C-alpha positions as CSV (number, residue, x, y, z in Angstrom):
1,M,0.0,0.0,0.0
2,T,2.8,2.4,0.8
3,L,4.5,1.7,-2.5
4,L,1.2,2.4,-4.3
5,I,0.7,5.7,-2.4
6,L,4.3,6.8,-3.2
7,I,3.8,6.0,-6.9
8,L,0.6,8.0,-6.9
9,L,2.3,10.9,-5.2
10,I,5.1,10.9,-7.8
11,I,2.4,10.8,-10.6
12,G,0.8,13.8,-9.0
13,M,4.1,15.6,-9.0
14,V,4.7,14.8,-12.6
15,I,1.3,15.9,-13.7
16,G,1.7,19.2,-11.7
17,Y,5.1,19.8,-13.4
18,R,3.6,19.2,-16.9
19,R,0.6,21.4,-16.2
20,G,2.6,24.3,-14.8
21,I,1.6,26.6,-11.9
22,I,-1.4,28.3,-13.5
23,L,-3.3,25.2,-14.8
24,Q,-2.3,23.2,-11.7
25,L,-3.6,25.9,-9.4
26,L,-7.0,25.7,-11.2
27,H,-7.0,21.9,-10.8
28,L,-6.2,22.3,-7.1
29,I,-9.0,24.8,-6.6
30,G,-11.3,22.4,-8.4
31,T,-10.4,19.6,-6.1
32,I,-10.9,21.8,-3.0
33,S,-14.2,23.0,-4.4
34,A,-15.3,19.4,-4.9
35,I,-14.5,18.6,-1.3
36,I,-16.4,21.7,-0.1
37,I,-19.4,20.9,-2.3
38,S,-19.4,17.3,-0.9
39,A,-19.1,18.5,2.6
40,M,-22.1,20.8,2.3
41,N,-24.4,18.2,0.7
42,Y,-23.5,14.7,1.8
43,E,-25.9,14.5,4.8
44,R,-29.0,14.7,2.7
45,L,-27.9,11.9,0.5
46,A,-26.5,9.8,3.4
47,S,-29.9,9.7,5.1
48,R,-31.4,8.0,2.0
49,L,-28.5,5.7,1.1
50,D,-29.5,2.9,3.5
51,M,-32.4,2.1,1.2
52,V,-30.3,1.8,-1.9
53,L,-26.8,0.8,-0.7
54,P,-26.7,-2.2,1.6
55,Y,-24.2,-2.2,4.5
56,P,-22.5,-5.6,4.4
57,S,-24.4,-7.9,6.7
58,T,-21.2,-9.9,7.4
59,A,-19.6,-6.8,8.9
60,Q,-19.3,-6.6,12.6
61,T,-18.2,-3.1,13.7
62,I,-15.1,-1.4,12.4
63,S,-12.8,-2.1,15.3
64,S,-9.7,-0.6,13.8
65,S,-7.3,1.9,15.2
66,L,-7.7,4.0,12.1
67,L,-10.9,5.7,13.0
68,P,-11.6,5.0,16.7
69,E,-13.7,8.2,17.0
70,I,-16.5,6.7,14.8
71,D,-19.2,5.3,17.1
72,N,-21.6,4.0,14.5
73,A,-19.7,2.3,11.7
74,E,-22.8,1.7,9.5
75,F,-23.9,5.4,9.6
76,G,-20.3,6.5,9.0
77,F,-20.2,4.2,6.0
78,Y,-23.3,5.8,4.5
79,K,-22.0,9.3,5.2
80,M,-18.7,8.6,3.6
81,A,-20.3,6.9,0.6
82,A,-22.5,9.9,0.1
83,F,-19.6,12.2,0.4
84,F,-17.6,10.2,-2.1
85,M,-20.4,10.0,-4.6
86,I,-20.9,13.7,-4.5
87,F,-17.2,14.3,-4.6
88,V,-16.8,12.2,-7.8
89,V,-19.6,13.9,-9.6
90,A,-18.4,17.4,-8.5
91,K,-14.8,16.6,-9.5
92,I,-15.9,15.4,-12.9
93,V,-18.0,18.5,-13.6
94,I,-15.2,20.8,-12.3
95,Q,-12.6,18.9,-14.4
96,L,-14.8,19.5,-17.5
97,I,-14.9,23.3,-16.7
98,V,-11.2,23.5,-16.0
99,S,-10.3,21.5,-19.2
100,A,-11.5,24.6,-21.1
101,F,-8.3,26.3,-19.8
102,D,-5.9,23.6,-21.0
103,Y,-4.3,26.2,-23.3
104,L,-2.8,27.7,-20.2
105,Q,-0.4,24.7,-20.1
106,Q,1.4,26.4,-23.0
107,V,2.0,29.5,-21.0
108,N,5.3,29.2,-19.3
109,A,4.6,31.5,-16.4
110,F,7.5,32.1,-14.0
111,G,9.8,29.8,-16.0
112,R,11.4,27.0,-14.0
113,T,10.0,28.4,-10.7
114,G,6.5,28.0,-12.1
115,D,7.2,24.4,-13.0
116,I,8.5,23.7,-9.5
117,L,5.5,25.4,-7.9
118,G,3.3,23.4,-10.3
119,T,5.0,20.2,-9.0
120,A,4.3,21.2,-5.4
121,L,0.6,22.0,-6.2
122,G,0.3,18.7,-8.0
123,L,1.6,16.9,-4.9
124,I,-0.9,18.8,-2.7
125,E,-3.8,17.9,-5.0
126,M,-2.8,14.2,-5.0
127,I,-2.5,14.2,-1.2
128,Y,-6.1,15.6,-0.9
129,L,-7.4,13.0,-3.4
130,L,-5.6,10.2,-1.6
131,V,-7.1,11.2,1.8
132,V,-10.6,11.2,0.4
133,I,-10.0,7.7,-1.1
134,L,-8.3,6.4,2.1
135,V,-11.0,7.5,4.4
136,M,-13.6,6.0,2.2
137,A,-11.6,2.7,2.1
138,T,-11.2,2.8,5.8
139,L,-15.0,2.6,6.3
140,I,-15.3,-0.5,4.0
141,P,-15.8,-3.3,6.5
142,L,-13.5,-5.9,5.0
143,D,-10.5,-7.2,7.0
144,I,-8.1,-7.1,4.1
145,V,-8.8,-3.4,3.4
146,Q,-8.5,-2.6,7.1
147,T,-5.3,-4.5,7.6
148,T,-3.7,-3.1,4.4
149,I,-4.4,0.5,5.5
150,E,-3.4,-0.2,9.1
151,N,-0.1,-1.7,8.0
152,S,0.8,1.3,5.8
153,G,2.5,4.0,7.8
154,L,2.2,6.5,5.0
155,A,-1.5,5.9,4.6
156,R,-2.0,6.5,8.4
157,F,0.2,9.6,8.3
158,L,-1.7,11.1,5.4
159,M,-5.1,10.4,7.1
160,D,-3.9,11.8,10.4
161,N,-1.9,14.9,9.3
162,T,-3.4,16.3,6.1
163,F,-4.0,20.0,6.5
164,I,-7.6,20.8,7.5
165,I,-9.5,17.8,6.0
166,S,-8.1,15.1,8.3
167,D,-9.9,16.5,11.3
168,K,-12.9,17.6,9.3
169,F,-13.5,14.0,8.0
170,I,-13.6,12.7,11.6
171,E,-16.0,15.5,12.5
172,W,-18.3,14.9,9.5
173,L,-18.4,11.2,10.2
174,Q,-19.4,11.5,13.8
175,T,-22.9,10.3,14.5
176,G,-23.8,13.5,16.3
177,S,-23.0,15.8,13.4
């Protein structure tokens, strides 16, 4: 799992380098916007998902050290599934809008510095995408998924220490919120 995450982070950096600072900044803003849109709308969808998306009946409770703050694993699963669905749709729509600005990739703003800053922004965008995916995967009640994420120090580090959204995901998944 750690190797896969490292490969994805490197891919994010390469994509950021190739896009340059201006286009990569637009993509990062799009990713953050998709997270915000999902955060504002997931609860309405989550309350209806139990009728459509079955929680695995073989699942006990999520007794992992990954998300010990989550009291009701089933409700957390529905909340994160709703968040993820809205996130994917919002990200696709925003990607379509941002793709209209692909010509900005030809603009070499700030020279080599712009390429390096684009690389950094690409890394940041990939980290945010990975945290969304990892938190969703953490709530899937399968032992192999739980064990794989628990055994990856990098996955745990990203989930615990990513700026702003690490704490917000826990807050959003709480049963009382």
